[in-house]
N, CA and C atoms as an extended XYZ file, in Angstrom:
312
Properties=species:S:1:pos:R:3:atomname:S:1:resname:S:1:resid:I:1 pbc="F F F"
N       117.510      116.888      118.879 N   UNK     1
C       118.295      117.826      119.385 CA  UNK     1
C       119.139      117.403      120.184 C   UNK     1
N       118.843      116.631      121.073 N   UNK     2
C       119.640      115.724      122.053 CA  UNK     2
C       120.466      115.012      121.470 C   UNK     2
N       120.253      114.401      120.403 N   UNK     3
C       121.202      113.177      119.842 CA  UNK     3
C       122.151      114.054      119.338 C   UNK     3
N       122.147      115.195      118.705 N   UNK     4
C       123.066      116.334      118.197 CA  UNK     4
C       124.242      116.451      119.312 C   UNK     4
N       123.504      117.019      120.585 N   UNK     5
C       124.337      117.479      121.915 CA  UNK     5
C       125.044      116.055      122.201 C   UNK     5
N       124.448      114.772      122.198 N   UNK     6
C       125.023      113.505      122.698 CA  UNK     6
C       126.450      113.227      121.463 C   UNK     6
N       125.840      113.370      120.603 N   UNK     7
C       127.025      113.212      119.216 CA  UNK     7
C       128.388      114.071      119.309 C   UNK     7
N       128.067      115.202      119.508 N   UNK     8
C       128.891      116.342      119.676 CA  UNK     8
C       129.867      116.089      121.191 C   UNK     8
N       129.382      115.374      122.147 N   UNK     9
C       129.969      115.251      123.492 CA  UNK     9
C       130.982      113.949      123.068 C   UNK     9
N       130.161      112.935      122.327 N   UNK    10
C       131.452      112.004      122.123 CA  UNK    10
C       132.291      112.401      120.910 C   UNK    10
N       132.046      113.152      120.293 N   UNK    11
C       132.926      113.480      119.144 CA  UNK    11
C       134.070      114.426      120.101 C   UNK    11
N       133.783      115.394      120.817 N   UNK    12
C       134.976      115.802      121.630 CA  UNK    12
C       135.597      115.036      122.796 C   UNK    12
N       135.144      113.945      122.773 N   UNK    13
C       135.764      112.750      123.903 CA  UNK    13
C       136.719      111.851      123.100 C   UNK    13
N       136.495      112.101      121.948 N   UNK    14
C       137.326      111.184      120.822 CA  UNK    14
C       136.838      109.684      120.722 C   UNK    14
N       135.529      109.654      121.020 N   UNK    15
C       134.562      108.344      121.019 CA  UNK    15
C       134.120      108.184      119.508 C   UNK    15
N       134.683      106.664      119.297 N   UNK    16
C       134.329      106.509      117.734 CA  UNK    16
C       133.003      105.894      117.852 C   UNK    16
N       132.413      106.315      117.030 N   UNK    17
C       130.769      106.208      116.692 CA  UNK    17
C       130.407      106.180      115.363 C   UNK    17
N       129.279      105.623      114.856 N   UNK    18
C       128.667      106.144      113.655 CA  UNK    18
C       127.746      107.195      113.701 C   UNK    18
N       127.893      108.037      113.293 N   UNK    19
C       127.263      109.474      113.439 CA  UNK    19
C       126.049      109.153      112.517 C   UNK    19
N       125.044      110.551      112.286 N   UNK    20
C       124.282      110.420      111.457 CA  UNK    20
C       124.493      110.743      109.952 C   UNK    20
N       125.745      111.148      109.860 N   UNK    21
C       126.036      111.240      108.426 CA  UNK    21
C       126.622      109.532      107.781 C   UNK    21
N       126.730      108.723      108.853 N   UNK    22
C       126.912      107.159      108.451 CA  UNK    22
C       125.743      106.450      108.311 C   UNK    22
N       125.227      106.618      109.539 N   UNK    23
C       124.065      105.646      110.110 CA  UNK    23
C       122.805      106.576      110.422 C   UNK    23
N       121.733      105.928      109.397 N   UNK    24
C       120.734      107.055      109.774 CA  UNK    24
C       119.573      106.745      110.865 C   UNK    24
N       118.855      107.424      111.237 N   UNK    25
C       118.398      107.004      112.420 CA  UNK    25
C       117.244      105.785      112.186 C   UNK    25
N       116.477      105.771      113.236 N   UNK    26
C       115.011      105.062      112.779 CA  UNK    26
C       114.241      105.689      111.448 C   UNK    26
N       114.528      105.437      110.915 N   UNK    27
C       113.877      105.959      109.440 CA  UNK    27
C       112.382      105.394      109.027 C   UNK    27
N       111.350      105.722      109.003 N   UNK    28
C       110.529      105.237      108.528 CA  UNK    28
C       110.194      105.284      107.160 C   UNK    28
N       111.031      106.088      106.168 N   UNK    29
C       110.963      106.352      105.280 CA  UNK    29
C       111.893      104.982      104.327 C   UNK    29
N       112.611      104.354      105.122 N   UNK    30
C       113.122      103.600      104.591 CA  UNK    30
C       112.374      101.885      105.217 C   UNK    30
N       111.733      101.871      105.985 N   UNK    31
C       111.073      100.573      106.329 CA  UNK    31
C       109.833      100.360      105.869 C   UNK    31
N       109.628       99.648      105.157 N   UNK    32
C       108.585       98.751      104.282 CA  UNK    32
C       107.471       98.253      105.299 C   UNK    32
N       108.154       97.335      106.253 N   UNK    33
C       107.072       97.009      106.864 CA  UNK    33
C       106.406       97.856      107.925 C   UNK    33
N       106.750       99.175      108.264 N   UNK    34
C       106.055      100.401      108.335 CA  UNK    34
C       105.098      100.576      107.432 C   UNK    34
N       105.376      100.634      105.977 N   UNK    35
C       104.646      101.450      105.089 CA  UNK    35
C       103.325      100.454      104.957 C   UNK    35
N       103.778       98.876      105.262 N   UNK    36
C       102.822       98.442      105.372 CA  UNK    36
C       101.624       98.526      106.683 C   UNK    36
N       102.327       98.348      107.720 N   UNK    37
C       101.547       98.439      108.785 CA  UNK    37
C       100.521       99.577      109.039 C   UNK    37
N       100.950      100.932      107.836 N   UNK    38
C       100.175      102.094      108.097 CA  UNK    38
C        99.281      101.909      107.394 C   UNK    38
N        99.339      101.351      106.227 N   UNK    39
C        98.360      100.994      104.807 CA  UNK    39
C        97.339       99.835      105.614 C   UNK    39
N        97.630       98.666      106.396 N   UNK    40
C        96.865       97.911      107.034 CA  UNK    40
C        95.855       98.716      108.235 C   UNK    40
N        96.678       99.772      109.129 N   UNK    41
C        96.057      100.703      109.886 CA  UNK    41
C        94.845      101.450      109.457 C   UNK    41
N        95.297      102.354      108.169 N   UNK    42
C        94.034      102.768      107.724 CA  UNK    42
C        92.827      102.011      107.034 C   UNK    42
N        93.132      100.870      106.656 N   UNK    43
C        92.281       99.927      106.332 CA  UNK    43
C        91.000       99.852      107.344 C   UNK    43
N        91.991       99.337      108.327 N   UNK    44
C        91.080       98.952      109.632 CA  UNK    44
C        90.229      100.375      110.104 C   UNK    44
N        90.590      101.229      109.923 N   UNK    45
C        90.208      102.482      110.543 CA  UNK    45
C        88.905      102.576      109.385 C   UNK    45
N        88.944      102.449      108.377 N   UNK    46
C        87.960      102.823      107.303 CA  UNK    46
C        86.738      101.716      107.599 C   UNK    46
N        87.317      100.075      107.874 N   UNK    47
C        86.054       99.342      108.300 CA  UNK    47
C        85.661       99.825      109.330 C   UNK    47
N        86.094      100.499      110.446 N   UNK    48
C        85.443      100.978      111.359 CA  UNK    48
C        84.307      102.086      111.683 C   UNK    48
N        84.472      102.744      110.441 N   UNK    49
C        83.725      103.795      110.296 CA  UNK    49
C        82.402      103.867      110.164 C   UNK    49
N        81.845      102.548      109.815 N   UNK    50
C        80.246      102.383      109.712 CA  UNK    50
C        79.585      101.754      110.785 C   UNK    50
N        80.853      101.475      111.699 N   UNK    51
C        80.393      100.939      113.083 CA  UNK    51
C        79.563      101.405      114.000 C   UNK    51
N        78.655      101.122      114.461 N   UNK    52
C        77.751      101.631      115.619 CA  UNK    52
C        78.370      102.116      116.698 C   UNK    52
N        78.208      102.821      117.400 N   UNK    53
C        79.056      103.121      118.400 CA  UNK    53
C        79.289      102.266      119.847 C   UNK    53
N        77.852      101.256      119.804 N   UNK    54
C        78.288      100.204      121.007 CA  UNK    54
C        79.091       98.971      120.460 C   UNK    54
N        78.788       98.604      118.939 N   UNK    55
C        79.514       97.620      118.508 CA  UNK    55
C        81.269       97.910      118.282 C   UNK    55
N        81.339       99.203      118.043 N   UNK    56
C        82.606       99.835      117.937 CA  UNK    56
C        83.784       99.612      119.474 C   UNK    56
N        83.076       99.494      120.203 N   UNK    57
C        83.757       99.333      121.702 CA  UNK    57
C        83.938       97.934      122.264 C   UNK    57
N        82.797       97.168      121.368 N   UNK    58
C        83.335       95.752      121.674 CA  UNK    58
C        84.378       94.995      121.374 C   UNK    58
N        85.230       94.271      121.842 N   UNK    59
C        86.649       93.932      121.881 CA  UNK    59
C        86.520       92.977      120.083 C   UNK    59
N        85.342       92.261      120.111 N   UNK    60
C        85.474       91.301      118.799 CA  UNK    60
C        85.138       92.324      117.682 C   UNK    60
N        84.713       93.347      117.351 N   UNK    61
C        84.510       94.271      116.248 CA  UNK    61
C        85.945       94.570      115.834 C   UNK    61
N        86.934       95.555      116.495 N   UNK    62
C        88.327       95.754      115.952 CA  UNK    62
C        89.050       94.538      115.805 C   UNK    62
N        88.644       93.365      116.724 N   UNK    63
C        89.635       92.249      116.523 CA  UNK    63
C        89.301       91.596      115.370 C   UNK    63
N        87.926       91.448      114.738 N   UNK    64
C        87.478       90.991      113.600 CA  UNK    64
C        88.094       91.785      112.455 C   UNK    64
N        88.174       92.765      112.431 N   UNK    65
C        88.828       93.854      111.335 CA  UNK    65
C        90.463       93.671      111.256 C   UNK    65
N        90.900       93.812      112.332 N   UNK    66
C        92.549       93.256      112.225 CA  UNK    66
C        92.789       92.205      111.560 C   UNK    66
N        92.046       90.948      112.279 N   UNK    67
C        92.669       89.986      111.500 CA  UNK    67
C        92.283       89.666      110.096 C   UNK    67
N        90.622       90.149      109.460 N   UNK    68
C        90.417       90.440      108.368 CA  UNK    68
C        91.386       91.286      107.119 C   UNK    68
N        91.727       92.265      107.692 N   UNK    69
C        92.425       93.205      106.638 CA  UNK    69
C        93.762       92.253      106.388 C   UNK    69
N        94.783       91.845      106.872 N   UNK    70
C        96.281       90.886      106.634 CA  UNK    70
C        95.384       89.888      105.401 C   UNK    70
N        94.612       89.268      105.852 N   UNK    71
C        93.831       88.505      104.970 CA  UNK    71
C        93.491       88.538      103.399 C   UNK    71
N        92.871       90.086      103.231 N   UNK    72
C        92.377       90.442      102.079 CA  UNK    72
C        93.575       91.019      101.630 C   UNK    72
N        94.733       91.610      102.001 N   UNK    73
C        95.973       92.124      101.189 CA  UNK    73
C        96.602       90.915      100.505 C   UNK    73
N        96.647       89.624      101.181 N   UNK    74
C        97.306       88.280      100.930 CA  UNK    74
C        97.290       88.421       99.522 C   UNK    74
N        96.531       88.559       98.721 N   UNK    75
C        96.750       88.289       97.335 CA  UNK    75
C        97.117       89.498       96.519 C   UNK    75
N        97.202       90.843       97.310 N   UNK    76
C        97.718       91.926       96.776 CA  UNK    76
C        99.312       92.345       96.249 C   UNK    76
N        99.588       91.224       95.715 N   UNK    77
C       101.221       91.192       95.422 CA  UNK    77
C       102.118       92.110       94.634 C   UNK    77
N       100.696       93.106       93.878 N   UNK    78
C       101.200       94.366       93.232 CA  UNK    78
C       101.513       95.450       94.465 C   UNK    78
N       101.198       95.232       95.217 N   UNK    79
C       100.924       96.738       96.509 CA  UNK    79
C       102.918       95.896       97.122 C   UNK    79
N       103.313       94.840       97.767 N   UNK    80
C       104.010       94.505       98.274 CA  UNK    80
C       105.454       94.605       97.059 C   UNK    80
N       105.134       94.145       95.853 N   UNK    81
C       106.228       94.608       94.754 CA  UNK    81
C       106.451       96.142       94.796 C   UNK    81
N       105.504       96.702       94.673 N   UNK    82
C       105.615       98.022       94.412 CA  UNK    82
C       106.409       98.645       95.596 C   UNK    82
N       106.233       98.369       96.682 N   UNK    83
C       106.795       98.916       97.948 CA  UNK    83
C       108.425       98.207       97.986 C   UNK    83
N       108.794       97.096       97.890 N   UNK    84
C       110.083       96.389       97.537 CA  UNK    84
C       110.639       97.092       96.414 C   UNK    84
N       110.292       97.763       95.301 N   UNK    85
C       110.988       97.911       94.539 CA  UNK    85
C       111.371       99.051       94.656 C   UNK    85
N       110.700      100.075       95.331 N   UNK    86
C       110.495      101.771       95.642 CA  UNK    86
C       111.670      101.401       96.529 C   UNK    86
N       112.552      100.446       97.137 N   UNK    87
C       113.541      101.029       98.176 CA  UNK    87
C       114.775      101.442       97.785 C   UNK    87
N       114.993      101.249       96.315 N   UNK    88
C       116.187      102.112       95.891 CA  UNK    88
C       116.201      103.649       95.879 C   UNK    88
N       114.762      104.050       95.515 N   UNK    89
C       114.673      105.471       95.417 CA  UNK    89
C       114.425      106.163       96.845 C   UNK    89
N       113.880      105.240       97.864 N   UNK    90
C       113.696      105.425       99.044 CA  UNK    90
C       115.047      105.837       99.685 C   UNK    90
N       115.886      104.991       99.574 N   UNK    91
C       117.547      104.862      100.008 CA  UNK    91
C       118.130      106.561       99.595 C   UNK    91
N       117.798      106.305       98.204 N   UNK    92
C       118.423      107.836       97.459 CA  UNK    92
C       117.625      109.015       98.434 C   UNK    92
N       116.354      109.097       98.437 N   UNK    93
C       115.967      110.346       99.069 CA  UNK    93
C       116.468      110.585      100.271 C   UNK    93
N       116.629      109.254      101.029 N   UNK    94
C       116.743      109.515      102.539 CA  UNK    94
C       118.347      109.992      102.506 C   UNK    94
N       119.420      109.623      101.778 N   UNK    95
C       120.581      110.005      101.636 CA  UNK    95
C       120.677      111.387      101.105 C   UNK    95
N       120.046      111.793      100.284 N   UNK    96
C       119.997      112.710       99.485 CA  UNK    96
C       119.070      114.477      100.766 C   UNK    96
N       118.192      114.023      101.500 N   UNK    97
C       117.821      114.243      102.570 CA  UNK    97
C       118.965      114.532      103.849 C   UNK    97
N       120.002      114.019      103.618 N   UNK    98
C       120.990      113.506      104.997 CA  UNK    98
C       120.282      113.259      105.958 C   UNK    98
N       119.289      111.649      105.893 N   UNK    99
C       118.651      110.975      106.887 CA  UNK    99
C       117.630      111.701      107.588 C   UNK    99
N       117.235      112.735      107.045 N   UNK   100
C       116.027      113.596      107.280 CA  UNK   100
C       114.806      112.865      106.761 C   UNK   100
N       113.758      113.654      106.882 N   UNK   101
C       112.284      113.589      106.503 CA  UNK   101
C       112.126      113.461      104.588 C   UNK   101
N       111.623      112.621      104.291 N   UNK   102
C       111.472      112.482      103.099 CA  UNK   102
C       110.029      112.543      102.544 C   UNK   102
N       109.537      112.342      101.338 N   UNK   103
C       108.007      112.660      101.042 CA  UNK   103
C       107.233      110.942      101.071 C   UNK   103
N       108.195      109.884      101.287 N   UNK   104
C       107.849      108.625      101.499 CA  UNK   104
C       107.198      108.297      102.686 C   UNK   104
């Protein structure tokens, strides 16, 4: 909401800028790295589920899983290829949604 007010203020004062109609905001729908980060976070959380309460809060336990998950994903080239190849359809979806949230 504030961004819209700011954009209107700039427009009313003839300040030239790229608005939401040209430049989308920080869109996680277009950020493949954010998708990978979300997948990694989910995998770490899944690995943490069976960990007992004492071990769960020991710093070595989450650190171990955080280090192991990316290593286990290295061979999954299909995941990365799928995410990268989905970029054109992601871009179309964001464009069709006028920069708003999509189903990605």
